[in-house]
C-alpha positions as CSV (number, residue, x, y, z in Angstrom):
1,M,-31.0,32.4,52.1
2,I,-30.0,31.4,48.5
3,I,-31.8,28.5,46.9
4,L,-30.2,26.8,44.0
5,L,-32.5,25.0,41.6
6,C,-30.9,22.2,39.6
7,L,-32.8,22.0,36.3
8,P,-31.9,19.7,33.5
9,L,-30.0,21.2,30.6
10,L,-32.0,21.3,27.5
11,A,-30.3,20.6,24.2
12,A,-30.9,23.2,21.5
13,P,-33.5,21.9,19.1
14,Q,-32.0,20.3,16.1
15,D,-32.7,22.1,12.8
16,S,-33.7,19.7,10.1
17,N,-31.0,21.4,7.9
18,D,-28.2,20.6,10.4
19,P,-25.5,18.7,8.5
20,S,-24.4,15.3,9.6
21,F,-20.8,14.5,10.4
22,E,-20.3,13.1,6.9
23,Q,-21.8,16.3,5.3
24,Y,-19.9,18.8,7.5
25,Q,-16.9,19.8,5.3
26,P,-16.6,23.6,5.5
27,P,-14.0,25.3,3.4
28,S,-11.1,26.6,5.5
29,T,-10.8,30.3,6.0
30,L,-7.1,29.9,6.7
31,V,-4.9,32.0,4.3
32,V,-1.5,30.4,3.8
33,P,0.8,29.9,0.8
34,E,-0.3,27.1,-1.5
35,H,1.7,25.2,-4.0
36,E,-0.3,22.8,-6.2
37,V,2.0,20.1,-7.6
38,T,0.5,18.3,-10.6
39,R,3.7,16.6,-11.7
40,A,6.3,14.9,-9.6
41,R,9.7,16.7,-9.3
42,Y,11.5,13.6,-10.5
43,P,10.5,10.6,-12.6
44,F,9.1,8.0,-10.3
45,V,8.3,4.3,-10.1
46,D,4.9,3.3,-8.7
47,V,5.5,-0.1,-7.1
48,H,1.9,-0.6,-6.1
49,S,-0.7,-0.4,-8.9
50,H,-3.4,-2.7,-10.2
51,Q,-4.2,-2.9,-13.8
52,W,-6.8,-5.7,-13.9
53,E,-7.5,-5.5,-17.6
54,M,-3.9,-5.3,-18.8
55,P,-4.2,-8.0,-21.6
56,S,-6.7,-5.8,-23.4
57,Q,-5.6,-2.3,-22.4
58,D,-4.2,0.4,-24.6
59,L,-0.8,0.8,-22.9
60,H,0.2,3.7,-25.1
61,A,-2.7,5.7,-23.7
62,L,-1.9,4.6,-20.2
63,A,1.7,5.6,-20.6
64,A,0.6,9.0,-21.9
65,E,-1.4,9.5,-18.7
66,M,1.7,8.4,-16.7
67,D,3.8,11.0,-18.6
68,G,1.5,13.8,-17.3
69,L,2.4,12.8,-13.8
70,N,6.1,12.1,-14.5
71,M,5.6,8.4,-13.7
72,A,8.4,6.6,-15.4
73,V,7.4,3.0,-14.6
74,M,4.3,1.4,-13.2
75,V,4.3,-2.0,-11.4
76,N,1.1,-4.0,-12.1
77,L,0.8,-6.3,-9.1
78,S,-2.3,-8.1,-10.5
79,G,-0.6,-10.5,-12.9
80,Y,-3.4,-12.9,-12.8
81,G,-6.1,-10.2,-12.7
82,F,-9.3,-11.2,-10.9
83,G,-9.2,-14.9,-10.0
84,Q,-6.7,-17.3,-11.5
85,D,-7.1,-17.2,-15.3
86,P,-4.1,-19.2,-16.3
87,T,-3.7,-17.1,-19.5
88,H,-4.0,-13.7,-17.9
89,L,-0.3,-13.3,-16.9
90,E,1.0,-14.6,-20.2
91,R,-1.3,-12.1,-22.1
92,S,-0.3,-9.2,-19.8
93,L,3.4,-9.9,-20.5
94,E,2.8,-10.1,-24.2
95,R,0.9,-6.8,-24.1
96,V,3.7,-5.1,-22.3
97,A,6.3,-6.5,-24.7
98,E,4.3,-5.4,-27.8
99,Q,3.3,-1.9,-26.7
100,Q,5.4,-0.5,-23.8
101,P,8.3,-2.8,-22.9
102,T,10.1,-0.2,-20.7
103,R,7.2,1.4,-18.8
104,F,5.6,-1.6,-17.0
105,L,6.6,-4.4,-14.7
106,V,4.2,-7.2,-13.9
107,F,4.1,-9.3,-10.8
108,T,2.7,-12.8,-10.6
109,N,0.4,-14.1,-7.8
110,V,0.0,-17.4,-6.0
111,N,-3.1,-19.5,-6.1
112,F,-3.4,-20.7,-2.5
113,E,-6.2,-23.1,-3.2
114,G,-5.4,-26.7,-2.2
115,I,-2.8,-25.9,0.6
116,G,-2.5,-29.1,2.6
117,T,-3.1,-31.5,-0.3
118,P,-0.1,-33.7,-1.4
119,G,2.3,-31.9,-3.6
120,W,0.8,-28.4,-3.3
121,G,4.1,-26.8,-2.4
122,E,5.9,-28.4,-5.4
123,R,3.2,-27.3,-7.8
124,A,3.0,-23.8,-6.5
125,E,6.8,-23.4,-6.7
126,A,6.9,-24.8,-10.2
127,Q,4.2,-22.3,-11.3
128,L,6.1,-19.4,-9.7
129,R,9.3,-20.4,-11.4
130,A,7.6,-20.7,-14.8
131,D,6.0,-17.3,-14.3
132,I,9.3,-15.6,-13.6
133,A,10.9,-17.4,-16.5
134,A,8.1,-16.0,-18.7
135,G,8.9,-12.5,-17.7
136,A,7.2,-11.7,-14.4
137,D,9.2,-9.3,-12.2
138,G,8.1,-10.3,-8.7
139,L,5.4,-11.8,-6.5
140,K,2.4,-10.0,-5.0
141,V,0.6,-11.6,-2.0
142,Y,-2.9,-10.3,-1.3
143,K,-4.3,-9.5,2.2
144,S,-6.6,-12.6,2.1
145,F,-3.5,-14.6,2.9
146,G,-3.2,-14.7,6.7
147,M,-6.8,-13.7,7.3
148,D,-9.2,-15.5,5.0
149,V,-7.2,-18.2,3.1
150,L,-8.1,-21.7,4.4
151,D,-6.2,-25.0,3.9
152,S,-7.7,-28.2,2.7
153,A,-8.8,-29.0,6.3
154,G,-10.7,-25.7,6.6
155,E,-8.1,-24.1,8.9
156,R,-6.7,-20.6,8.5
157,V,-3.3,-20.4,6.8
158,A,-1.0,-18.2,8.9
159,V,1.3,-15.7,7.3
160,D,4.3,-17.7,8.5
161,D,2.9,-21.1,7.7
162,A,5.9,-23.3,6.8
163,R,4.0,-25.0,4.0
164,I,4.5,-21.7,2.0
165,D,8.3,-21.8,2.5
166,P,9.1,-23.2,-1.0
167,I,7.6,-20.1,-2.5
168,W,9.7,-17.7,-0.4
169,R,12.9,-19.7,-1.0
170,A,12.3,-19.7,-4.8
171,C,11.9,-15.9,-4.8
172,A,15.2,-15.6,-3.0
173,Q,16.9,-17.9,-5.4
174,L,15.4,-16.2,-8.4
175,G,16.3,-12.7,-7.0
176,V,12.8,-11.3,-7.2
177,P,11.0,-9.3,-4.5
178,V,7.8,-10.2,-2.7
179,L,5.3,-7.4,-2.1
180,I,3.2,-8.7,0.7
181,H,0.0,-7.1,2.0
182,S,-0.8,-8.5,5.5
183,G,-3.8,-7.3,7.6
184,D,-5.6,-4.0,7.4
185,P,-5.7,-0.8,9.6
186,A,-5.9,-1.9,13.2
187,P,-9.1,0.1,13.9
188,F,-10.9,-2.3,11.6
189,W,-10.7,-4.8,14.5
190,Q,-11.8,-2.3,17.2
191,P,-15.4,-1.6,18.3
192,W,-17.3,0.5,15.8
193,D,-18.1,3.4,18.1
194,D,-17.1,7.1,18.8
195,Q,-13.6,6.0,19.9
196,N,-12.8,4.5,16.5
197,E,-10.7,6.7,14.3
198,R,-12.0,4.8,11.2
199,W,-15.6,5.2,12.2
200,L,-16.6,7.0,8.9
201,E,-14.8,4.5,6.7
202,L,-16.4,1.6,8.5
203,K,-19.8,3.2,8.1
204,Q,-19.3,3.7,4.4
205,K,-17.5,0.4,3.9
206,P,-19.0,-2.0,6.5
207,G,-17.5,-5.0,4.9
208,R,-14.1,-3.9,6.2
209,K,-15.0,-4.5,9.8
210,R,-13.1,-7.5,11.3
211,D,-14.4,-9.6,14.1
212,P,-11.5,-10.4,16.5
213,E,-13.6,-13.3,17.9
214,A,-14.1,-14.9,14.4
215,G,-10.5,-14.8,13.2
216,P,-7.0,-13.6,14.0
217,T,-6.5,-10.3,15.7
218,W,-4.5,-7.5,14.1
219,E,-1.6,-8.2,16.5
220,E,-1.5,-11.9,15.5
221,V,-1.4,-11.1,11.8
222,M,1.4,-8.6,12.3
223,A,3.4,-11.0,14.5
224,E,3.1,-13.7,11.9
225,Q,4.4,-11.4,9.3
226,R,7.4,-10.4,11.4
227,S,8.0,-14.1,12.0
228,L,8.1,-14.7,8.3
229,F,10.5,-11.8,7.7
230,A,12.9,-13.1,10.3
231,R,12.8,-16.7,9.1
232,Q,13.2,-16.0,5.4
233,R,16.2,-13.7,5.6
234,K,17.3,-14.4,2.1
235,T,14.0,-13.2,0.6
236,T,13.5,-9.5,-0.1
237,F,10.0,-8.4,1.1
238,I,8.2,-5.2,0.5
239,S,5.7,-4.7,3.3
240,A,2.7,-3.0,1.6
241,H,1.1,0.1,3.0
242,M,4.0,0.7,5.5
243,G,2.9,-2.5,7.2
244,W,-0.2,-0.5,8.5
245,M,2.2,1.1,11.0
246,A,2.5,4.6,9.4
247,N,0.6,5.9,12.5
248,D,3.3,4.3,14.7
249,L,6.6,5.1,12.9
250,K,8.8,4.0,15.8
251,R,7.3,0.6,15.7
252,L,7.7,0.3,12.0
253,G,11.3,1.5,12.3
254,Q,11.9,-1.3,14.7
255,V,10.6,-3.9,12.1
256,L,13.0,-2.5,9.5
257,D,15.9,-2.5,12.0
258,D,15.2,-6.1,12.9
259,N,14.8,-7.2,9.3
260,P,17.4,-5.9,6.8
261,N,15.6,-7.9,4.1
262,V,12.5,-5.8,4.3
263,L,11.5,-2.6,2.5
264,T,8.2,-0.8,2.6
265,E,6.0,1.5,0.4
266,I,3.6,4.4,1.1
267,G,0.6,3.2,-0.9
268,A,-2.8,4.3,0.6
269,V,-1.2,5.6,3.9
270,L,-0.1,9.1,2.8
271,A,-2.8,10.5,5.1
272,E,-0.9,9.2,8.1
273,L,2.4,10.8,7.0
274,G,0.6,14.1,6.1
275,R,-0.7,14.6,9.6
276,Q,2.7,14.3,11.3
277,P,5.0,16.2,9.0
278,R,8.0,16.7,11.3
279,A,8.0,13.1,12.6
280,A,7.4,11.7,9.2
281,R,10.1,13.8,7.6
282,A,12.7,12.7,10.2
283,W,11.7,9.1,9.8
284,L,11.9,9.1,6.0
285,K,15.4,10.7,6.3
286,R,16.5,8.0,8.6
287,Y,15.0,5.1,6.5
288,Q,15.5,6.8,3.2
289,D,17.1,3.6,1.7
290,R,14.1,1.4,2.7
291,V,11.0,3.1,1.4
292,L,9.4,3.0,-2.1
293,F,6.7,5.1,-3.8
294,G,3.4,3.4,-4.1
295,K,-0.2,4.6,-4.6
296,D,-2.5,1.5,-4.9
297,A,-5.6,2.5,-6.9
298,W,-4.9,4.0,-10.3
299,T,-6.7,7.3,-10.1
300,P,-4.5,10.0,-11.8
301,A,-6.3,12.9,-10.1
302,E,-5.2,11.7,-6.7
303,Y,-1.4,11.7,-7.3
304,P,-1.0,15.5,-6.9
305,V,-1.8,15.2,-3.2
306,Y,1.1,12.7,-2.9
307,F,3.4,15.1,-4.6
308,R,2.3,18.0,-2.5
309,V,2.8,16.2,0.8
310,L,6.2,14.9,-0.2
311,E,7.6,17.9,-2.0
312,T,6.2,21.1,-0.4
313,A,6.0,22.7,3.0
314,D,2.3,23.6,2.6
315,E,0.0,23.7,5.6
316,Y,-3.5,22.5,6.3
317,F,-4.8,21.2,3.0
318,D,-7.2,18.5,2.1
319,Y,-6.6,14.8,1.5
320,Y,-8.6,13.4,-1.4
321,R,-10.8,11.0,0.5
322,R,-12.5,12.0,3.7
323,R,-13.2,8.6,5.0
324,H,-9.4,8.0,5.1
325,A,-8.6,11.4,6.6
326,Y,-11.1,13.8,8.1
327,W,-8.0,15.7,9.3
328,K,-5.8,18.0,7.1
329,M,-2.5,17.4,5.4
330,Y,0.9,19.1,5.9
331,G,3.8,19.0,3.6
332,L,7.0,17.1,4.5
333,D,9.3,19.2,2.3
334,L,11.6,16.2,1.8
335,P,15.2,16.9,0.9
336,D,16.0,16.3,-2.7
337,E,18.2,13.2,-2.1
338,V,15.5,11.6,0.1
339,L,12.9,12.4,-2.6
340,R,15.1,10.9,-5.4
341,K,15.4,7.6,-3.4
342,L,11.7,7.5,-2.6
343,Y,10.7,8.2,-6.2
344,Y,13.2,6.1,-8.2
345,K,16.6,5.3,-6.7
346,N,15.5,2.6,-4.3
347,A,13.4,1.0,-7.1
348,L,16.4,1.0,-9.5
349,R,18.4,-1.0,-6.9
350,L,15.5,-3.4,-6.5
351,F,14.8,-3.8,-10.2
352,P,18.1,-3.7,-12.1
353,Q,16.1,-4.6,-15.3
354,L,14.6,-1.0,-15.5
355,D,15.6,1.2,-18.3
356,R,18.1,3.7,-16.8
357,S,17.5,6.2,-19.6
358,L,14.1,7.0,-18.0
359,F,15.7,8.5,-14.9
360,P,18.2,11.3,-14.2
361,E,21.9,10.3,-14.1
362,D,23.3,10.2,-10.6
């Protein structure tokens, strides 16, 4: 007779030197060809940057840093800097005109305070028109709009709120684009547990967690943005961060198919493209006329990872920030014509005021 004893499995004792998940980052032993790219193959326009201190910056020094990357033009989306200093935009535009008039574009921003009070729409539209007349090149809308902005009655202002329509119509009439950031990555709304792909980011940045019971869900914000795109067909929108759908390119492609007035940009979502190189390459070839280059935070040392993902066929290399990508990157090896459009041709079409001498002739 055989007797089977069922004993509990004992976990191996944990060594006090065992690394945590955050600490465990072993160097790869994989030996494959590597092609570091420190300078973009073509001059490029970064449509998503923030230069909060532009009125006092040395733009000659900044342009020199840009030259090292082969960045031809930077778009500063923070025309009003932090808050709503009424002189910030004017001083930024003056600084650009004095120091580097061909290397920078500056977007204005909307002050949403007072929505719901009499005459708010007229005042906001008048300010926008004055800013564009002064030299601003477009409008940037921050992510607080649609999630945290409240009207005068204390109610959330939806992305497609009709009270904002005068702003969108004015942008269409003036021929300037709107770069709109709506929402955040969908996992920010999901439970913070072992099933959340952004677990590490939410541990390190707990303020990014969203409570779906205390505000709109991710799907609600995205639906409102699509509603806005569809209703304001004459306005050109740039959906920031690939609409937070770079992990679902089929869905993002449907948004672009449904809304010919919409472009997108790759700022802060490169990690999504770099983990699906074949799908992302095919998608960018298909939508090559609708995607712009963007980075978001101005950190020159991080740009080479963008160049390497876009330009090479390298395998299994690191992203520059683990909380955004604990996985490895793979190069897309984009065709030259797609790369040219992503880097500068689509931007030239969007911003005819750019100095063409900064870019290769077609």
